[in-house]
N, C-alpha and C positions, 0 to 999 in steps of 0.2 A: 411810480412809487407803490401802487397797489400790487403790481407784479412781484416786486421785491418782498412785500409782506407775505404774499402767498408762498414764495420760495422759502422764506424764513419759517413760515408756519409748517410746511412740509418737513423741513429739516428738523424742526423741534419735535414734531410727532415721531419722526424716525428715531431721534435720539432717546425720547422717552420710552419708545417701544423696546429699544436695545437695552436700556437700563432695567426695564421691567422684566424682560426675558432673562437677562443675566442674573437677576436677583432671585428668580423663581426656579432655577435649575435645582432639582433635588440632589442632596449630597449622597455620595456613594462611598462604600468602603473598598479601598484598593487592596490588591493582593500581589505579593512579589514572590517569584519562584525561588525556592531554596536550592542553590547549586552546590552546596557542600556535600562531599562524599568522603568516605573513609580513606585513609592514606594507603591502605593495602587490602588485598583480598584475604579474608580469614584473620588469624591471629599472628601470622608471620609478618614481619616488617620487610617488605621488598622494595628496593629502590631502583631496580633495573627497569629502564624505560623501553627496552626492546619489546615490540608488540607485534604479534603474529597478524593482527588485523591489517597491517600495512602490506602484507604479502598478497599479491593478486592470486585468484583461485587457480589460474593456469600453472602457477609455480607451487602452490600448496598441494595440489593433487598430482601424483606421479603416474597414475594409470591412464594411458592414452585412450582406452575404451571409454572410461568415465568422462574424460575431457570431451570426447566426441558427442557423448550423450548430452552433456551440459550445453555445448554449442548449439545443438539442435533444439533443445528446450528454450534457449534464450531467443530463438527466432520464431518458433512455432507455438509456444505455450499460449493457449487462448486467454487465460486469466491475465497474463502479463500484457498481452496485446490489448485487452479491454482497458487495463490501467493506462496504457499509452494513449488511448483515446480520451480518457479522463484528463490526462495531462494536457492534451490538445485543447480540450474544452476550457481548462483553467487558463491557458495561454490566450484564448479568444476572449475570456472574461476581462483580461487586462486591457485589450483593445476597446472593449465596450465601455469600461470604466473611464479610460482615457478620453474617449469621445464625448463623454458627458460634460467635461469641463472645458471643452473647446467649442467655439461658435458653430452653430448649425446653419449652413448656408445652402440655399436651394434656388431653383428657378421654376417659374410657372408660366403657362400660357393658357389663354382661354378665349372663348368666343360665345356670344349669346345674343338673344333678341328680346327686346323689352317693349311691350305695348302698354302705354299708360292711358287710363280713362280720361277722356277729354274734359269732363266736368269735375275735375279735381284741381287742387291748387297747383300740383306739379304739372298736370296735363295742360292747364290753362297757361301757365308760365312758359312751357316748352312750345306751345302753339304760337305764341307771339314772339318767340325768339328766332332770330335769323343767324345763321352761321356766318354769312356775309351778305351784303346788300342783295336782296332779291332771291335769296336761297334760304328756305325755311329748314327747321330741324326735321330730319326724317321721321316718319311715323309708319310702321313701328321702328324703334330705334335699335340698330345693331350695336354690339359692344365687343371690342377686341382688346386683348391685354397681353403684354409680354413684360415680365418683371423678374427681378431677383430679390430674395428676401433673406434675412438672417435673424436668428434669435440666440441669445447668449445669457446664461446665468453666470454672473461674475462670482467666482469662487473666493469670496472675501475671507471666509472662515476656514478654508481648506477642507470643507466637507467632502467635496468631490475628489480632491487630490488624495485625501486620506483613504477614501473608498478604493481608489486606484492602487494605492500602496498596499492596502490590505489584500487586494486581488493578486498583487505581485507576490506577497508573502505566501498566499495559499497556493499559488502556482509552484513556488519553490518547495513548499511542503509536499505537494503532490509528486514532485520529482524525487524527494527523499522517500516518500511512501513507495514509489516504484523501486528505488534502490533496496529498501527493506524487503520488498517482495522478492527481489532477485536473490537476496541472501537466503531467504526461506526456500525458494525454489531449488537453488543449488544444494542446500543442505538436504532437502527431501530426496532429491535424485541420488546424492551420494549415499545417504543412509539406505535407500532401497537397493542401490547397486551392491553395497557390501552385504546387505541381507541376502541378496541373491547368491553371492559367492559363498556365504555361510551355508545356505541351503544346499548348494551344489556339494559342498564338502560333507554335510550331514547325510546326503543321499549316497555319496560314495562310501561312507562309513557303514550305512545300513546294508548296502549291497555286499560289502566285505563280511559283515556279520551274518548275513543270510548264508553266504558260502560256508562260513565256519560252522554255523548251526546245522546246516544240511549235512555236512561231513560228520558232525557229532551224532546226528540222527541215524546215519548209516551204521555207525559203530554201535549205537544202542540196539539197533535191530539185530545186528550180528550177535551181540551179547545175549539178547533175548532168545535167539535161536539156540544159543549154547546154554540156555537156562541160567545165565548169570544175573539177569535182571528180569523184572516182571513186565507185563503189558502196560502197567501204570507208567513206568519210566518212559516207554516208547511214546505213549500218548502225551505225556508232559513235554517231551522234546518236540513232538509234532506241533503242539499248541504254541510253543515258543517260536518255531519257524513261521507259523501262520501269523502270529502277532507282529513279528518283525517285517514280514512281507506286506502286511496291512499298513504299517508305518511308512513303508516306501511310497505307497500311493498317496498318503497324506502329504508327504514332503513334495511329491511331484505336483500336487494341486497347489501347494503354497508357492512353488516356483512359477507356475502359470500365472497366479494372481499377482505375484510380485513383478513379473515381467510386464503384465498388463498395466499395473500401476505406473511403472516407468513410462510405458508407451503413452498413457494418458497425459502424463506431465510433459511429454515431448510433442503432444498434439497430433498423434498419429494412431492408426488402428493397430490391433495386436499383431506383433511379429516377434521373432526371436531376438533377444538382446545379445549382441556380441560381447564376449567377456572371456577372461582367462582366470579360471578358478584354482589353478595349481599354486601350491605354496602359500595358501591362505593363512595357515597357522604360523608361518614364519614371516609374515609381512612386517616390515619395520614400522614402529610407531611413527605417526605424523608428528613432526616437531612443533611444539606449541609453547609460546612465551606470552604470559598474560599482561605484562607491563604494569601500569598504574591505573587505579580506578578512575582517576580524573580524565584519562584518555578516552573513556567511554563517551564522554560528552561530545567529543570530536568525531570519534570513529563510528558510533552507532547511528545509522540513518533514522531509526525511529525516534531517537532522542532529539536529533536535529529537526525532524518533522514536528515534534511536539513544541520545540522552541519557536519555530516559525509560526505555528498556530497561535502561540501567545502573542507574538508581534502583530499578527493579523487581527486578533481579538482586541488588542489595545487600540489599534487604529479604528476598528469598528466603533469603539466607545467614543473616540474623538469625533468621528463622523456623525454619530447619533447625537452627541452633545451640540454640534453645530446647528442642528435643526431647530434649536430653541432661539437662535439668533435670526435677525431679519435677512432675507435674501434679496439680492438685487438682480433684476431681469432687464435686459436691454433687447429691444426689437427694432428692426429697420427694414425698409424696402425701397426699391427704386426701379422704375420701369416706364413703359409707355402704354397709354390707353386712349383709344379713339373709336368713334362709331363707323369709321371707314378705314380700310387697310391702307389707302393711299395717304391718309393723314397720320398713320400710326407712329412714324418716326419724325414727325415735325417737332422741332425743339424751339422754344420751350412749351409750345401750346399743348402738346400731347404728353409732356413729361410729368411724371408723378413721383413723389418720394415721401417717406415718413420716417421718423425716428422717435422712440419713446423709451422711458425707463419706469420700472415699478419696484418699489420697496415694500416687501410684505413680511410681517412678523406675526407669529402665533401669539394671541393674547388670551383667548377664552377657549375652554374645552381642549386642553393640550394633553389629554389622557393617552392618546395613541402615541404621541411623541415621547411622553414619560415612560410608557410601557416599553417602547423600543429601546430607550436609553438604559433602563434598568435591566432589560433582557441582555443587552450587549455587554453590560458589566458582569452579569451572572455568567455569561459564556466565557468572559475573560478569566473569571475566577475558576471556572471549570477547566479551562486550558492550563492554568497554573497547577491545579491538582493532577491533571493528566500528565503533565511534564514530570512532576515529582514522582508519580507512580511509575512512569516509564523508566526513570533513572534507577529507582529502587529495584524494579524488576530486572533491569539489566545487570545490576551488581549481584543480585541473588543468583541469577542464571550462571554467571561466571564463577561465583563461589561454589555453587553446587557441582558444576562440571569439573572444577579443579579437584575438589574432594573426591568425586567419582573416579577421575583418572588415577588418583593415588591408590584408592582402595581396589580398583579393578586390577591394577598392576600387581598388587600383593596377592589378590585372589587368583590371578592367572598363574602365578608362580606355583602356588600350592596345588591348583588343579592339574597342572602339568605333571607334578610329582605323583598325584593321585592316579592319573591315567597310566603312568609308567608302572606303578605298583599293581594296578588292576590288570594291566596287560600281562604282567608276569604271573599274576594269580590265575588267569585263564589257562595259561600253559600248564601251570602246576596242577590245577584241578583236573584238567583233561588227562594228564599223565597218571594222577592218582586214581581217577575213575577207571582208566583202562586196567590198572592193576588191582581194582576192587578195594582200594584203600580209601576211597571217598564216595560219598553218596551222590546220586545223580542230582539231588536238589542243590547240593553245594556247587555243582557245575552250572546249573541253570541260574542260580542267584549270582554267581561270579560273572557269568556272561552278561546278565542283565545290568549289573552294576558297572561293568566295563563299558557297555554301550551308553548308558546314561552319563557316565563321566566324560566320555569323548564328546557327546552332544553338548554337555555343559561347558567343556573347554572351548568348543567352536563358538558357542553362544557368548562366552566371556570375551573371546577375541573380537567378535563382532561389536560387543558393547564398548570395548576399548577403542576401536576405530571410530564408532559413532560418537563417543564422548569427545574425542579430539575434533571431529567435524562440528559437533554442536558448540564447543567452546570457541572454535574459529568463527562461527556465526554469532555467538554471544558477544564476542569482543568487537564485532562490527566488520569482520572481513567477509569477502565473498561477492563484492560488487565492484564494478569498474566505472 
């Protein structure tokens, strides 16, 4: 009867501890992510769900040289490979968390020697103890042990399971982070590649202008010999040629740096970038369809990553809350122990076993548990704000690029007409100068304006291509 009373007393204590712990959990303010987005990008109402983000990058880009560069980068880029190792660490974290709520089982073996003082209670009792008639207890006493043991924290409140689920969510978030990095890597390579093509075309324009200006310089010198112009005109034309030649080397340096930037993204040392720069001005625009803003929540890896981080943070709160409740630990062991190896496996004489359970609940000085609980909730609220910020940023990125595409298209049309008009002006000014009907300054200014206009046209074309690449990335395309 006394044993029953003890059991009832332990159960009562455990129940009171549970009630006390549950009543003393500090209340927290919860936060829920706002997933509402506008129905369209900008002011126009668009209901077409066709979305370029669904197009794989191999189909989106048509330049085979660019495709080869991207393939190399996806294999060799060091930052991407570092991220892959972080994903592997997240995967191993799942295994570690899973192992925490499963029983820990191990085996142990040992041997020792124990000499007890004769004039002690233990020594006196062992000295008068016989193993069997006529055979005393050995002195000193050897000890041999072979046993299996197990410990297990029973996950009553799902504290450990929630920690494991949180690790799974973080692993999936790290995978989405890798996907988002891939989209940025592809975008950066494509932007740099088309910048390289633009520089090639600008260099070609400079070389053509150098030839034109050198020919004009020859004419001016002949006219100076004929006393039709002064030395001032000759010097101004020479200065113009030297300025354009200097610009040539500036562009060549930019080409070197752009190639090396691409090589760095590809994880290799500097080498020439294979490319075809012909027909850059006539490159057809990359087809882009934005779809609906709500599709960003599915297509953008960074938004999915933020959403998974919210899920992980919520599970962390549950896991931290479970620490206020009592925990149940069970331990057991079974094995053989004897002072002589020949007796080690004698059953039941050498057999030993044990089993026990402990219920522990925090009652006093729970500040550390409270702090962890409050911090977990603060991180969950942070994750909500980060999700909303990520969605807002994604929407604005797409809206900006759509507007940019529209404005660049109009700008390119006007600049094309400007280049045509200035090209005709160069020919007219040269003819007028030869017939002394135009001043040499008019020729110089017209040539300079024509060169700048051609540069601006190439730059606008590059921006057009980059805007389409950037909106492809902003919509969530570019990863597989």
